[in-house]
Each structure stands twice: as C-alpha cells, then as structure tokens.
C-alpha positions as YAML, in Angstrom:
chain: A
units: angstrom
residues:
- id: 1
  name: UNK
  ca: [116.67, 87.99, 105.84]
- id: 2
  name: UNK
  ca: [115.61, 85.73, 102.97]
- id: 3
  name: UNK
  ca: [112.00, 85.54, 104.17]
- id: 4
  name: UNK
  ca: [111.65, 89.30, 103.73]
- id: 5
  name: UNK
  ca: [113.34, 89.01, 100.34]
- id: 6
  name: UNK
  ca: [110.94, 86.30, 99.21]
- id: 7
  name: UNK
  ca: [107.93, 88.26, 100.49]
- id: 8
  name: UNK
  ca: [108.99, 91.41, 98.65]
- id: 9
  name: UNK
  ca: [109.57, 89.45, 95.43]
- id: 10
  name: UNK
  ca: [106.15, 87.87, 95.79]
- id: 11
  name: UNK
  ca: [104.50, 91.27, 96.14]
- id: 12
  name: UNK
  ca: [106.37, 92.59, 93.08]
- id: 13
  name: UNK
  ca: [105.47, 89.47, 91.09]
- id: 14
  name: UNK
  ca: [101.80, 90.09, 91.93]
- id: 15
  name: UNK
  ca: [102.03, 93.69, 90.69]
- id: 16
  name: UNK
  ca: [103.79, 92.61, 87.49]
- id: 17
  name: UNK
  ca: [101.23, 89.91, 86.85]
- id: 18
  name: UNK
  ca: [98.41, 92.44, 87.24]
- id: 19
  name: UNK
  ca: [100.08, 94.80, 84.77]
- id: 20
  name: UNK
  ca: [100.74, 92.04, 82.23]
- id: 21
  name: UNK
  ca: [97.20, 90.69, 82.45]
- id: 22
  name: UNK
  ca: [95.57, 94.15, 82.48]
- id: 23
  name: UNK
  ca: [98.14, 96.52, 80.94]
- id: 24
  name: UNK
  ca: [97.89, 100.29, 80.88]
- id: 25
  name: UNK
  ca: [97.66, 101.17, 77.20]
- id: 26
  name: UNK
  ca: [101.06, 102.91, 76.95]
- id: 27
  name: UNK
  ca: [102.96, 100.27, 78.91]
- id: 28
  name: UNK
  ca: [105.26, 97.87, 77.06]
- id: 29
  name: UNK
  ca: [104.47, 94.45, 78.49]
- id: 30
  name: UNK
  ca: [107.65, 93.00, 76.95]
- id: 31
  name: UNK
  ca: [109.75, 94.97, 79.42]
- id: 32
  name: UNK
  ca: [107.50, 93.92, 82.26]
- id: 33
  name: UNK
  ca: [107.82, 90.27, 81.24]
- id: 34
  name: UNK
  ca: [111.60, 90.63, 81.21]
- id: 35
  name: UNK
  ca: [111.51, 92.02, 84.74]
- id: 36
  name: UNK
  ca: [109.06, 89.28, 85.75]
- id: 37
  name: UNK
  ca: [111.52, 86.65, 84.51]
- id: 38
  name: UNK
  ca: [114.28, 88.10, 86.67]
- id: 39
  name: UNK
  ca: [111.97, 88.18, 89.69]
- id: 40
  name: UNK
  ca: [111.01, 84.56, 89.04]
- id: 41
  name: UNK
  ca: [114.68, 83.53, 88.93]
- id: 42
  name: UNK
  ca: [115.35, 85.22, 92.27]
- id: 43
  name: UNK
  ca: [112.33, 83.48, 93.79]
- id: 44
  name: UNK
  ca: [113.58, 80.21, 92.32]
- id: 45
  name: UNK
  ca: [116.99, 80.75, 93.88]
- id: 46
  name: UNK
  ca: [115.59, 81.55, 97.34]
- id: 47
  name: UNK
  ca: [113.26, 78.55, 97.26]
- id: 48
  name: UNK
  ca: [115.75, 75.92, 96.08]
- id: 49
  name: UNK
  ca: [118.84, 76.40, 98.23]
- id: 50
  name: UNK
  ca: [117.99, 74.99, 101.69]
- id: 51
  name: UNK
  ca: [121.21, 72.96, 102.02]
- id: 52
  name: UNK
  ca: [123.76, 75.40, 100.60]
- id: 53
  name: UNK
  ca: [126.58, 76.74, 102.73]
- id: 54
  name: UNK
  ca: [125.48, 80.33, 102.40]
- id: 55
  name: UNK
  ca: [127.94, 82.98, 103.49]
- id: 56
  name: UNK
  ca: [127.45, 86.39, 104.99]
- id: 57
  name: UNK
  ca: [128.16, 87.82, 101.54]
- id: 58
  name: UNK
  ca: [125.16, 86.03, 100.03]
- id: 59
  name: UNK
  ca: [123.00, 87.02, 102.98]
- id: 60
  name: UNK
  ca: [124.02, 90.66, 102.46]
- id: 61
  name: UNK
  ca: [123.00, 90.41, 98.82]
- id: 62
  name: UNK
  ca: [119.65, 88.90, 99.83]
- id: 63
  name: UNK
  ca: [119.07, 91.89, 102.10]
- id: 64
  name: UNK
  ca: [119.25, 94.17, 99.05]
- id: 65
  name: UNK
  ca: [116.35, 92.36, 97.38]
- id: 66
  name: UNK
  ca: [113.48, 93.91, 99.42]
- id: 67
  name: UNK
  ca: [114.86, 97.41, 98.81]
- id: 68
  name: UNK
  ca: [115.10, 96.93, 95.04]
- id: 69
  name: UNK
  ca: [111.78, 95.05, 94.81]
- id: 70
  name: UNK
  ca: [109.96, 97.78, 96.71]
- id: 71
  name: UNK
  ca: [111.60, 100.39, 94.47]
- id: 72
  name: UNK
  ca: [110.37, 98.56, 91.35]
- id: 73
  name: UNK
  ca: [106.85, 98.29, 92.75]
- id: 74
  name: UNK
  ca: [106.84, 102.00, 93.54]
- id: 75
  name: UNK
  ca: [107.99, 102.90, 90.02]
- id: 76
  name: UNK
  ca: [105.22, 100.81, 88.44]
- id: 77
  name: UNK
  ca: [102.44, 101.95, 90.78]
- id: 78
  name: UNK
  ca: [103.44, 105.61, 90.39]
- id: 79
  name: UNK
  ca: [103.35, 105.31, 86.62]
- id: 80
  name: UNK
  ca: [99.93, 103.63, 86.63]
- id: 81
  name: UNK
  ca: [98.50, 106.43, 88.75]
- id: 82
  name: UNK
  ca: [100.03, 109.12, 86.51]
- id: 83
  name: UNK
  ca: [98.55, 107.41, 83.43]
- id: 84
  name: UNK
  ca: [95.06, 107.92, 84.74]
- id: 85
  name: UNK
  ca: [95.66, 111.55, 85.69]
- id: 86
  name: UNK
  ca: [97.70, 112.94, 82.81]
- id: 87
  name: UNK
  ca: [96.86, 114.24, 79.36]
- id: 88
  name: UNK
  ca: [98.30, 112.64, 76.22]
- id: 89
  name: UNK
  ca: [101.06, 115.27, 76.09]
- id: 90
  name: UNK
  ca: [102.00, 114.82, 79.75]
- id: 91
  name: UNK
  ca: [101.80, 111.04, 79.45]
- id: 92
  name: UNK
  ca: [104.35, 111.01, 76.62]
- id: 93
  name: UNK
  ca: [106.90, 112.66, 78.90]
- id: 94
  name: UNK
  ca: [105.92, 110.48, 81.85]
- id: 95
  name: UNK
  ca: [106.46, 107.26, 79.90]
- id: 96
  name: UNK
  ca: [110.01, 108.34, 79.07]
- id: 97
  name: UNK
  ca: [110.81, 108.93, 82.75]
- id: 98
  name: UNK
  ca: [109.12, 105.67, 83.67]
- id: 99
  name: UNK
  ca: [111.36, 103.60, 81.40]
- id: 100
  name: UNK
  ca: [114.44, 105.41, 82.70]
- id: 101
  name: UNK
  ca: [113.44, 104.65, 86.30]
- id: 102
  name: UNK
  ca: [112.52, 101.06, 85.46]
- id: 103
  name: UNK
  ca: [115.82, 100.52, 83.66]
- id: 104
  name: UNK
  ca: [117.71, 101.66, 86.78]
- id: 105
  name: UNK
  ca: [115.83, 99.11, 88.87]
- id: 106
  name: UNK
  ca: [116.46, 96.34, 86.33]
- id: 107
  name: UNK
  ca: [120.18, 97.13, 86.37]
- id: 108
  name: UNK
  ca: [120.20, 96.77, 90.17]
- id: 109
  name: UNK
  ca: [118.43, 93.41, 89.94]
- id: 110
  name: UNK
  ca: [120.85, 92.24, 87.25]
- id: 111
  name: UNK
  ca: [123.73, 93.22, 89.51]
- id: 112
  name: UNK
  ca: [122.31, 91.20, 92.43]
- id: 113
  name: UNK
  ca: [121.78, 88.16, 90.20]
- id: 114
  name: UNK
  ca: [125.31, 88.40, 88.80]
- id: 115
  name: UNK
  ca: [126.89, 88.68, 92.26]
- id: 116
  name: UNK
  ca: [124.78, 85.84, 93.65]
- id: 117
  name: UNK
  ca: [125.86, 83.61, 90.79]
- id: 118
  name: UNK
  ca: [129.51, 84.42, 91.34]
- id: 119
  name: UNK
  ca: [129.47, 83.99, 95.12]
- id: 120
  name: UNK
  ca: [127.43, 80.79, 95.13]
- id: 121
  name: UNK
  ca: [129.61, 79.26, 92.41]
- id: 122
  name: UNK
  ca: [132.71, 80.02, 94.44]
- id: 123
  name: UNK
  ca: [131.37, 78.83, 97.80]
- id: 124
  name: UNK
  ca: [129.70, 75.61, 96.71]
- id: 125
  name: UNK
  ca: [133.12, 74.15, 95.91]
- id: 126
  name: UNK
  ca: [132.65, 70.96, 93.94]
- id: 127
  name: UNK
  ca: [128.85, 70.92, 94.17]
- id: 128
  name: UNK
  ca: [127.47, 71.62, 90.73]
- id: 129
  name: UNK
  ca: [124.71, 74.21, 90.99]
- id: 130
  name: UNK
  ca: [122.61, 75.56, 88.08]
- id: 131
  name: UNK
  ca: [123.25, 79.12, 87.09]
- id: 132
  name: UNK
  ca: [120.59, 81.44, 88.36]
- id: 133
  name: UNK
  ca: [120.00, 83.26, 85.09]
- id: 134
  name: UNK
  ca: [120.58, 80.43, 82.64]
- id: 135
  name: UNK
  ca: [117.98, 77.99, 83.93]
- id: 136
  name: UNK
  ca: [114.28, 78.68, 83.84]
- id: 137
  name: UNK
  ca: [112.19, 78.31, 87.00]
- id: 138
  name: UNK
  ca: [108.84, 76.52, 86.98]
- id: 139
  name: UNK
  ca: [106.51, 78.20, 84.51]
- id: 140
  name: UNK
  ca: [104.05, 79.33, 87.18]
- id: 141
  name: UNK
  ca: [106.61, 80.87, 89.52]
- id: 142
  name: UNK
  ca: [105.58, 84.30, 90.62]
- id: 143
  name: UNK
  ca: [102.25, 84.18, 88.79]
- id: 144
  name: UNK
  ca: [98.91, 84.99, 90.31]
- id: 145
  name: UNK
  ca: [98.18, 81.27, 90.62]
- id: 146
  name: UNK
  ca: [100.29, 81.13, 93.79]
- id: 147
  name: UNK
  ca: [98.34, 83.89, 95.48]
- id: 148
  name: UNK
  ca: [95.86, 83.09, 98.23]
- id: 149
  name: UNK
  ca: [92.16, 83.12, 97.54]
- id: 150
  name: UNK
  ca: [90.18, 86.09, 98.73]
- id: 151
  name: UNK
  ca: [87.09, 83.99, 99.37]
- id: 152
  name: UNK
  ca: [85.04, 83.93, 102.51]
- id: 153
  name: UNK
  ca: [87.38, 81.49, 104.25]
- id: 154
  name: UNK
  ca: [90.29, 83.93, 104.14]
- id: 155
  name: UNK
  ca: [92.05, 84.26, 107.48]
- id: 156
  name: UNK
  ca: [91.11, 87.36, 109.45]
- id: 157
  name: UNK
  ca: [93.86, 87.42, 112.08]
- id: 158
  name: UNK
  ca: [94.60, 91.01, 113.09]
- id: 159
  name: UNK
  ca: [91.48, 92.36, 111.38]
- id: 160
  name: UNK
  ca: [88.84, 91.76, 114.09]
- id: 161
  name: UNK
  ca: [88.77, 95.33, 115.39]
- id: 162
  name: UNK
  ca: [88.71, 96.75, 111.86]
- id: 163
  name: UNK
  ca: [85.91, 94.40, 110.85]
- id: 164
  name: UNK
  ca: [83.72, 95.42, 113.80]
- id: 165
  name: UNK
  ca: [84.37, 99.12, 113.19]
- id: 166
  name: UNK
  ca: [83.42, 98.97, 109.51]
- id: 167
  name: UNK
  ca: [80.35, 96.82, 110.13]
- id: 168
  name: UNK
  ca: [79.22, 99.42, 112.65]
- id: 169
  name: UNK
  ca: [79.66, 102.19, 110.09]
- id: 170
  name: UNK
  ca: [77.82, 100.26, 107.40]
- id: 171
  name: UNK
  ca: [74.81, 99.62, 109.63]
- id: 172
  name: UNK
  ca: [74.38, 103.05, 111.22]
- id: 173
  name: UNK
  ca: [70.97, 104.74, 111.07]
- id: 174
  name: UNK
  ca: [71.89, 107.40, 108.49]
- id: 175
  name: UNK
  ca: [69.29, 106.84, 105.78]
- id: 176
  name: UNK
  ca: [71.20, 108.38, 102.83]
- id: 177
  name: UNK
  ca: [73.32, 106.26, 100.50]
- id: 178
  name: UNK
  ca: [76.86, 106.25, 101.95]
- id: 179
  name: UNK
  ca: [80.21, 105.34, 100.39]
- id: 180
  name: UNK
  ca: [82.93, 103.76, 102.55]
- id: 181
  name: UNK
  ca: [86.40, 103.59, 100.94]
- id: 182
  name: UNK
  ca: [89.07, 101.16, 102.22]
- id: 183
  name: UNK
  ca: [92.55, 102.32, 101.22]
- id: 184
  name: UNK
  ca: [95.93, 100.59, 101.36]
- id: 185
  name: UNK
  ca: [98.86, 99.25, 99.39]
- id: 186
  name: UNK
  ca: [98.77, 95.97, 97.48]
- id: 187
  name: UNK
  ca: [98.92, 92.87, 99.66]
- id: 188
  name: UNK
  ca: [97.84, 94.63, 102.84]
- id: 189
  name: UNK
  ca: [94.49, 92.85, 103.09]
- id: 190
  name: UNK
  ca: [91.84, 95.21, 101.68]
- id: 191
  name: UNK
  ca: [90.02, 92.55, 99.70]
- id: 192
  name: UNK
  ca: [90.21, 89.99, 102.52]
- id: 193
  name: UNK
  ca: [88.73, 92.48, 104.97]
- id: 194
  name: UNK
  ca: [86.00, 93.54, 102.55]
- id: 195
  name: UNK
  ca: [85.12, 89.93, 101.71]
- id: 196
  name: UNK
  ca: [84.78, 88.95, 105.37]
- id: 197
  name: UNK
  ca: [82.56, 91.96, 106.01]
- id: 198
  name: UNK
  ca: [80.49, 91.14, 102.91]
- id: 199
  name: UNK
  ca: [79.94, 87.55, 104.11]
- id: 200
  name: UNK
  ca: [79.44, 88.37, 107.81]
- id: 201
  name: UNK
  ca: [76.15, 87.00, 109.18]
- id: 202
  name: UNK
  ca: [75.12, 90.39, 110.56]
- id: 203
  name: UNK
  ca: [75.65, 92.05, 107.17]
- id: 204
  name: UNK
  ca: [73.81, 89.26, 105.35]
- id: 205
  name: UNK
  ca: [70.84, 89.77, 107.67]
- id: 206
  name: UNK
  ca: [70.96, 93.58, 107.58]
- id: 207
  name: UNK
  ca: [70.90, 94.12, 103.80]
- id: 208
  name: UNK
  ca: [68.22, 92.92, 101.39]
- id: 209
  name: UNK
  ca: [70.72, 92.40, 98.59]
- id: 210
  name: UNK
  ca: [74.53, 92.29, 98.34]
- id: 211
  name: UNK
  ca: [76.59, 92.53, 95.14]
- id: 212
  name: UNK
  ca: [80.36, 92.20, 94.70]
- id: 213
  name: UNK
  ca: [82.00, 93.91, 91.71]
- id: 214
  name: UNK
  ca: [85.69, 93.20, 90.97]
- id: 215
  name: UNK
  ca: [86.93, 96.15, 88.92]
- id: 216
  name: UNK
  ca: [90.76, 96.08, 88.49]
- id: 217
  name: UNK
  ca: [92.63, 98.35, 86.09]
- id: 218
  name: UNK
  ca: [91.10, 97.10, 82.86]
- id: 219
  name: UNK
  ca: [87.40, 96.43, 83.04]
- id: 220
  name: UNK
  ca: [84.23, 96.29, 80.97]
- id: 221
  name: UNK
  ca: [81.15, 97.85, 82.54]
- id: 222
  name: UNK
  ca: [78.93, 95.70, 80.36]
- id: 223
  name: UNK
  ca: [80.68, 92.47, 81.39]
- id: 224
  name: UNK
  ca: [80.50, 93.49, 85.04]
- id: 225
  name: UNK
  ca: [76.76, 94.08, 84.76]
- id: 226
  name: UNK
  ca: [76.20, 90.91, 82.74]
- id: 227
  name: UNK
  ca: [77.85, 88.79, 85.41]
- id: 228
  name: UNK
  ca: [75.39, 89.97, 88.08]
- id: 229
  name: UNK
  ca: [72.06, 89.92, 86.28]
- id: 230
  name: UNK
  ca: [69.97, 86.78, 86.12]
- id: 231
  name: UNK
  ca: [68.27, 86.70, 82.70]
- id: 232
  name: UNK
  ca: [69.05, 83.97, 80.21]
- id: 233
  name: UNK
  ca: [72.63, 84.35, 78.96]
- id: 234
  name: UNK
  ca: [71.75, 84.85, 75.30]
- id: 235
  name: UNK
  ca: [69.08, 87.42, 76.11]
- id: 236
  name: UNK
  ca: [71.41, 89.33, 78.42]
- id: 237
  name: UNK
  ca: [74.27, 89.45, 75.91]
- id: 238
  name: UNK
  ca: [72.06, 91.19, 73.36]
- id: 239
  name: UNK
  ca: [71.15, 94.03, 75.69]
- id: 240
  name: UNK
  ca: [72.81, 97.44, 75.50]
- id: 241
  name: UNK
  ca: [74.78, 98.92, 78.37]
- id: 242
  name: UNK
  ca: [71.93, 101.32, 79.09]
- id: 243
  name: UNK
  ca: [69.45, 98.43, 79.28]
- id: 244
  name: UNK
  ca: [71.70, 96.46, 81.60]
- id: 245
  name: UNK
  ca: [72.23, 99.50, 83.80]
- id: 246
  name: UNK
  ca: [68.49, 100.06, 83.99]
- id: 247
  name: UNK
  ca: [67.99, 96.42, 84.93]
- id: 248
  name: UNK
  ca: [70.52, 96.73, 87.78]
- id: 249
  name: UNK
  ca: [68.87, 99.96, 88.94]
- id: 250
  name: UNK
  ca: [65.48, 98.24, 89.02]
- id: 251
  name: UNK
  ca: [66.95, 95.28, 90.88]
- id: 252
  name: UNK
  ca: [68.28, 97.60, 93.59]
- id: 253
  name: UNK
  ca: [65.42, 100.09, 93.69]
- id: 254
  name: UNK
  ca: [63.64, 100.33, 97.08]
- id: 255
  name: UNK
  ca: [65.84, 97.56, 98.50]
- id: 256
  name: UNK
  ca: [68.50, 98.10, 101.14]
- id: 257
  name: UNK
  ca: [71.66, 97.03, 99.32]
- id: 258
  name: UNK
  ca: [75.38, 96.68, 99.93]
- id: 259
  name: UNK
  ca: [77.65, 96.90, 96.91]
- id: 260
  name: UNK
  ca: [81.39, 96.22, 97.08]
- id: 261
  name: UNK
  ca: [83.57, 97.66, 94.32]
- id: 262
  name: UNK
  ca: [86.87, 95.87, 94.78]
- id: 263
  name: UNK
  ca: [90.23, 97.07, 93.42]
- id: 264
  name: UNK
  ca: [89.17, 100.39, 91.89]
- id: 265
  name: UNK
  ca: [91.96, 102.25, 90.08]
- id: 266
  name: UNK
  ca: [90.25, 105.36, 88.73]
- id: 267
  name: UNK
  ca: [87.42, 107.84, 89.17]
- id: 268
  name: UNK
  ca: [86.11, 106.71, 85.79]
- id: 269
  name: UNK
  ca: [85.37, 103.20, 87.06]
- id: 270
  name: UNK
  ca: [83.36, 104.73, 89.88]
- id: 271
  name: UNK
  ca: [81.54, 107.15, 87.58]
- id: 272
  name: UNK
  ca: [80.71, 104.37, 85.12]
- id: 273
  name: UNK
  ca: [78.82, 102.36, 87.74]
- id: 274
  name: UNK
  ca: [77.52, 104.77, 90.38]
- id: 275
  name: UNK
  ca: [74.82, 106.06, 88.01]
- id: 276
  name: UNK
  ca: [73.03, 102.73, 88.42]
- id: 277
  name: UNK
  ca: [72.94, 102.86, 92.24]
- id: 278
  name: UNK
  ca: [69.62, 104.33, 93.45]
- id: 279
  name: UNK
  ca: [69.39, 106.33, 96.68]
- id: 280
  name: UNK
  ca: [66.02, 105.55, 98.21]
- id: 281
  name: UNK
  ca: [66.88, 106.75, 101.70]
- id: 282
  name: UNK
  ca: [66.89, 103.21, 103.08]
- id: 283
  name: UNK
  ca: [70.46, 102.99, 104.48]
- id: 284
  name: UNK
  ca: [72.05, 101.42, 101.42]
- id: 285
  name: UNK
  ca: [75.86, 101.39, 101.30]
- id: 286
  name: UNK
  ca: [78.74, 101.07, 98.81]
- id: 287
  name: UNK
  ca: [82.15, 99.85, 99.99]
- id: 288
  name: UNK
  ca: [85.15, 100.60, 97.74]
- id: 289
  name: UNK
  ca: [88.66, 99.12, 98.01]
- id: 290
  name: UNK
  ca: [91.49, 101.00, 96.33]
- id: 291
  name: UNK
  ca: [95.21, 101.79, 96.49]
- id: 292
  name: UNK
  ca: [94.56, 105.42, 95.57]
- id: 293
  name: UNK
  ca: [94.11, 107.69, 98.58]
- id: 294
  name: UNK
  ca: [93.24, 110.78, 96.50]
- id: 295
  name: UNK
  ca: [90.46, 108.89, 94.74]
- id: 296
  name: UNK
  ca: [89.14, 107.61, 98.08]
- id: 297
  name: UNK
  ca: [89.01, 111.13, 99.51]
- id: 298
  name: UNK
  ca: [87.21, 112.38, 96.40]
- id: 299
  name: UNK
  ca: [84.27, 110.06, 97.10]
- id: 300
  name: UNK
  ca: [83.45, 112.40, 99.96]
- id: 301
  name: UNK
  ca: [80.76, 110.36, 101.71]
- id: 302
  name: UNK
  ca: [82.78, 109.00, 104.63]
- id: 303
  name: UNK
  ca: [86.43, 109.38, 105.62]
- id: 304
  name: UNK
  ca: [88.50, 106.63, 103.99]
- id: 305
  name: UNK
  ca: [89.40, 103.69, 106.18]
- id: 306
  name: UNK
  ca: [93.20, 103.42, 106.02]
- id: 307
  name: UNK
  ca: [94.65, 99.91, 106.20]
- id: 308
  name: UNK
  ca: [97.73, 99.75, 108.41]
- id: 309
  name: UNK
  ca: [100.39, 97.09, 108.48]
- id: 310
  name: UNK
  ca: [99.76, 94.30, 110.98]
- id: 311
  name: UNK
  ca: [101.56, 94.68, 114.30]
- id: 312
  name: UNK
  ca: [104.16, 92.10, 115.33]
- id: 313
  name: UNK
  ca: [101.77, 90.11, 117.51]
- id: 314
  name: UNK
  ca: [99.18, 89.87, 114.72]
- id: 315
  name: UNK
  ca: [101.90, 88.87, 112.25]
- id: 316
  name: UNK
  ca: [102.93, 85.96, 114.44]
- id: 317
  name: UNK
  ca: [99.30, 84.96, 115.06]
- id: 318
  name: UNK
  ca: [98.56, 84.94, 111.32]
- id: 319
  name: UNK
  ca: [101.69, 82.93, 110.57]
- id: 320
  name: UNK
  ca: [100.67, 80.42, 113.27]
- id: 321
  name: UNK
  ca: [97.23, 80.00, 111.74]
- id: 322
  name: UNK
  ca: [98.67, 79.37, 108.28]
- id: 323
  name: UNK
  ca: [101.30, 76.91, 109.54]
- id: 324
  name: UNK
  ca: [99.56, 75.14, 112.43]
- id: 325
  name: UNK
  ca: [95.85, 75.99, 112.17]
- id: 326
  name: UNK
  ca: [93.64, 77.73, 114.71]
- id: 327
  name: UNK
  ca: [95.11, 75.78, 117.62]
- id: 328
  name: UNK
  ca: [98.32, 77.81, 117.45]
- id: 329
  name: UNK
  ca: [101.96, 76.75, 117.66]
- id: 330
  name: UNK
  ca: [102.36, 73.47, 119.59]
- id: 331
  name: UNK
  ca: [106.18, 73.71, 119.59]
- id: 332
  name: UNK
  ca: [107.54, 76.18, 122.19]
- id: 333
  name: UNK
  ca: [111.02, 75.87, 120.70]
- id: 334
  name: UNK
  ca: [109.74, 77.35, 117.41]
- id: 335
  name: UNK
  ca: [108.09, 80.42, 118.91]
- id: 336
  name: UNK
  ca: [111.09, 82.76, 119.00]
- id: 337
  name: UNK
  ca: [112.36, 81.96, 115.52]
- id: 338
  name: UNK
  ca: [108.76, 81.99, 114.24]
- id: 339
  name: UNK
  ca: [108.21, 85.45, 115.65]
- id: 340
  name: UNK
  ca: [111.41, 86.63, 113.95]
- id: 341
  name: UNK
  ca: [110.24, 85.19, 110.63]
- id: 342
  name: UNK
  ca: [106.83, 86.85, 111.01]
- id: 343
  name: UNK
  ca: [108.50, 90.16, 111.80]
- id: 344
  name: UNK
  ca: [110.48, 89.86, 108.57]
- id: 345
  name: UNK
  ca: [107.24, 89.92, 106.56]
- id: 346
  name: UNK
  ca: [106.86, 93.59, 107.53]
- id: 347
  name: UNK
  ca: [103.19, 93.48, 108.43]
- id: 348
  name: UNK
  ca: [101.96, 92.36, 105.00]
- id: 349
  name: UNK
  ca: [99.20, 89.72, 105.28]
- id: 350
  name: UNK
  ca: [99.83, 88.46, 101.74]
- id: 351
  name: UNK
  ca: [103.48, 87.78, 102.53]
- id: 352
  name: UNK
  ca: [102.58, 86.02, 105.78]
- id: 353
  name: UNK
  ca: [100.03, 83.79, 104.05]
- id: 354
  name: UNK
  ca: [102.51, 82.69, 101.38]
- id: 355
  name: UNK
  ca: [105.44, 82.23, 103.76]
- id: 356
  name: UNK
  ca: [103.11, 80.33, 106.10]
- id: 357
  name: UNK
  ca: [102.21, 77.99, 103.27]
- id: 358
  name: UNK
  ca: [105.89, 77.23, 102.68]
- id: 359
  name: UNK
  ca: [106.66, 76.59, 106.36]
- id: 360
  name: UNK
  ca: [103.55, 74.43, 106.80]
- id: 361
  name: UNK
  ca: [105.20, 71.86, 104.51]
- id: 362
  name: UNK
  ca: [108.52, 71.88, 106.39]
- id: 363
  name: UNK
  ca: [109.94, 69.81, 109.24]
- id: 364
  name: UNK
  ca: [108.79, 71.22, 112.58]
- id: 365
  name: UNK
  ca: [112.21, 71.54, 114.18]
- id: 366
  name: UNK
  ca: [114.13, 74.62, 115.22]
- id: 367
  name: UNK
  ca: [117.15, 73.49, 113.20]
- id: 368
  name: UNK
  ca: [115.15, 73.16, 110.00]
- id: 369
  name: UNK
  ca: [113.32, 76.48, 110.49]
- id: 370
  name: UNK
  ca: [116.67, 78.16, 111.13]
- id: 371
  name: UNK
  ca: [117.92, 76.72, 107.85]
- id: 372
  name: UNK
  ca: [114.82, 77.89, 105.96]
- id: 373
  name: UNK
  ca: [115.16, 81.33, 107.47]
- id: 374
  name: UNK
  ca: [118.65, 81.71, 106.02]
- id: 375
  name: UNK
  ca: [117.93, 80.60, 102.45]
...
C-alpha cells in the first residue's frame, strides 16, 4: 500500500534530517544526504502520480519501500546508539560495518527506483513522465519543515489513558525527586504526549514552576541554560556554565518543579543537567523522553513508560481528526477505505498526522480516496 510506503519514507526522512542537522562526529553527512535525495525522489513519485495507470507490478514495488525504509532507519539508529557506547577503537570498527550495512540498503533503494522508472515508462504509453531519478523534487521534500508541530495544540487521540496515568504518577505524594522516563521509537508520539502533560491544567496548577528542555543528539548545556534564564541577554551570555547552573539551581530551590528533558540520546546529557536539579523533598519531578530503553532503565527512579503503537480504532480516530476535525467523518462511504488507510500507517501517530494532512486537501469521494490509496 502506497500510504504505508509514504509513511515509512517520511519517518526515514525525519531520521536523516536529524542526523544531517545534528551529526554524530564520525558520520559522513555526504552519504546521508545522498540517501536523503533518494528518499525525497521516492516521496516525490508517490505524491505526484494520482492519475497514472499503475499496475500490480508497481504496487508490488511500492510494498517493498516500507521494508527497506525501516531497515535503513534501524541501521542509522543502531549506529548512533553504538557511537555513544563504544570506545574510539570499537567505534572505528563499528563505522566500517555501518557503511557496509548502509550501502546494502542504498543498493536496494536504487533497485526499487530503477524498476519503478522502467515499469512506469512502459505502462504510461505515450504519456511523457519525468524520470524519477533525473528530476529533483521540491527542495523541502522530506525535510523537518513538513513535520507536525509538537506544541500544546497537538492532537491527543489514543493518548487519553496514557496521559491520565502519567499525570497520576507525577502528582503522587512521594516527596522525593522522581524521574519518569517515556520510551519509544521515533514518530510514536513521545513528545506530543509529554507536551500535553506539561500543558495540562492540573499539572500547571500542581507545580510551582515548569521548564521544558529540548536536548537532541547534539546540544550545548550552556545554550540550554541560557534559553531558560531571565537576566538581560548580554549579562547572561557572559556567565560561565557553573554560574548559569547555579542560577538554575537557585531558581528551582524550595519550589515544586516539573522539568521535561525531551529527546535525550545519552547518559551524558542527563548527567550534564541533573546536577542543577535540587531535591528539597517537595514532590518535584523530571520527565524524560528517549528512544533508548537501556538509558531509561538506568535512571532507576520509576519504571520507564513504554509507548506502544496506536490500536486500529485510535488510528482511524486520529486520521478522522486530522482530515475532518473533531466532529469525525461525515461521509459513511469513506469509513471503510479510511480505516484501511489508517491501518496502513502501522500505529505511528506521525505518519497518521502527515497522511491526514494530505487527505484533508483531497476530494471527499470514495473514488478519489481509492485512487489516492493506490498511488
């Protein structure tokens, strides 16, 4: 199904964009950009062929895309994790294996592109179509600019039970400082869930102060601290890291606080900041979102909260919200095909949000949705 193919390419494009913007120091971004270009071309192809007479052969090729895209994402994520854990000697060997594995994935993608070009050229008869590899897609295709915002208005379909459970844990009577990790793969909704908890009226009322730190793979502790302290800009920029840390500590001291550390990729990021979090026995909390289950377990304060894929009903509900709004689907004839499309997004909220945005701009007829589903 092309919807699943597009969703998997979107997820891979997000991972590639993160690596290119915040590269691990031994990673060659040129190779990542080359892979990103191929991903962009496949996205371009899937998005721009609504009227083509697509055969079963092309559909079969499209079904290979999620498998290869997920394989590429796994190769990259595994290497990033090994970078943080390995010594220089081990890393040198790991980088060699990484490029071998990545090259295998690139060859598979090249093969899909080549076969798609050949089949489409043959089947479109006299209709002149641009070659998939020769023409460049829009410059922003696949970049982070197409990703949904994680702000407080993010849709929370399928997360209600999780939200209530975590709010309950954050507001329990245990007076010691507690750490609550939220763990899950990219695109599964960790940041959206954390943001909606952070902005929930009960949480706002319960805590004296709330601070949101976005960490990511490449970060500067000083810049993170600077962005959350309120002195004059010039005065702040002249302070040392120790002075800024002390200022944060004083700001939090004897106040019940909630800190969110979003998108943490290493123990070092945690160690760099936790020293500034006082424990005054007043039920303060730190919530951490991460892809790394071993890191989450190492925090040791509370069992990690594991993010699952959305079930089929929640997938359809989320797709409805993104396409039709909170009122739900007003077209009974679209429900069955819509549920099939939602199922093809494999429980990933990010994929559902993006696919929903595409379908929201389409004609609301079963025939047109059936056509979109096949592209």
